C-alpha positions in Angstrom: 25.9 66.5 113.4 23.9 65.1 110.5 25.2 61.8 109.1 25.1 61.4 105.4 22.7 58.9 103.9 24.8 57.9 100.9 28.4 57.3 100.0 28.3 60.3 97.6 26.9 62.6 100.3 29.6 61.5 102.7 32.4 62.2 100.2 30.9 65.5 99.2 30.8 66.6 102.8 34.3 65.4 103.4 35.6 67.3 100.4 33.6 70.4 101.3 35.2 70.5 104.7 38.6 69.4 103.3 38.7 66.3 105.5 38.8 63.6 102.8 42.5 62.9 103.4 41.9 62.7 107.1 39.1 60.2 106.5 41.5 58.0 104.5 44.1 58.3 107.3 41.6 57.3 109.9 40.6 54.3 107.9 44.2 53.2 107.4 44.9 53.7 111.1 41.9 51.7 112.4 42.4 48.9 110.0 46.1 48.7 111.0 45.0 48.5 114.7 43.1 45.4 113.6 46.3 44.0 111.9 44.9 44.6 108.4 47.1 46.6 106.1 44.5 48.5 104.1 47.1 51.0 102.9 44.9 53.3 100.9 46.7 56.2 99.4 45.4 59.7 100.4 44.9 60.7 96.8 42.6 57.7 95.9 39.5 58.6 94.0 36.3 58.1 95.9 35.1 55.4 93.6 38.3 53.5 94.1 38.0 54.0 97.8 34.5 52.5 97.8 35.6 49.5 95.7 38.7 48.9 97.8 36.9 49.0 101.1 34.1 46.8 99.7 36.5 44.2 98.4 38.4 44.1 101.7 35.2 43.7 103.7 33.9 41.1 101.4 37.2 39.1 101.6 37.2 39.4 105.4 33.6 38.1 105.7 34.4 35.2 103.4 37.9 34.2 104.6 38.6 35.8 108.0 35.4 36.3 109.8 37.1 36.9 113.2 39.2 39.7 111.7 36.0 41.2 110.2 34.4 41.3 113.6 37.6 42.7 115.1 37.6 45.6 112.5 34.0 46.4 113.4 34.8 46.4 117.1 37.9 48.6 116.7 36.1 51.1 114.4 33.1 51.0 116.8 30.5 50.3 114.2 27.1 50.1 116.1 26.2 46.5 116.5 22.5 47.2 116.1 23.1 48.7 112.7 25.0 45.7 111.5 22.3 43.3 112.8 19.7 45.2 110.8 21.4 44.4 107.6 20.3 41.5 105.3 23.0 38.8 105.5 21.5 36.7 102.7 23.6 38.4 100.0 27.2 38.7 101.1 28.1 41.0 98.2 25.4 43.5 99.4 26.2 43.0 103.0 29.9 43.9 102.3 28.8 47.0 100.6 26.4 48.0 103.4 29.0 47.3 106.1 31.6 49.3 104.1 29.2 52.3 104.2 28.6 51.8 108.0 32.4 51.8 108.5 32.8 55.0 106.4 30.1 56.7 108.4 31.6 55.8 111.7 35.1 56.9 110.5 33.5 60.1 109.2 32.1 60.8 112.7 35.5 60.4 114.3 37.2 62.7 111.7 34.4 65.3 111.9 34.4 65.4 115.7 38.2 65.7 115.9 38.2 68.5 113.4 35.4 70.3 115.2 36.4 69.9 118.8 40.1 69.1 119.0 
């Protein structure tokens, strides 16, 4: 499996394989496991998905850091990748972490579709 390098590449691949809705469902499921009601509609436009996830991560970093760490743990975002990000600009950090979350969720959805 080749992981996408950009948000647009990820969304294009999800749409091409008709897995976009499953990606949204996986996000909602994992955030709910972390007691965060993300509640993103399956029909959300990709740009709104990106913005909603970014705002949620930004808010968690700023206001509920323990919940932010819990989300990363539940989703299983690689710790090394998070540590490599620049934490000086929280806005950029939230955007980068949002993409890491989407990539990890995409892996789960892709593997389930391919092997289960």
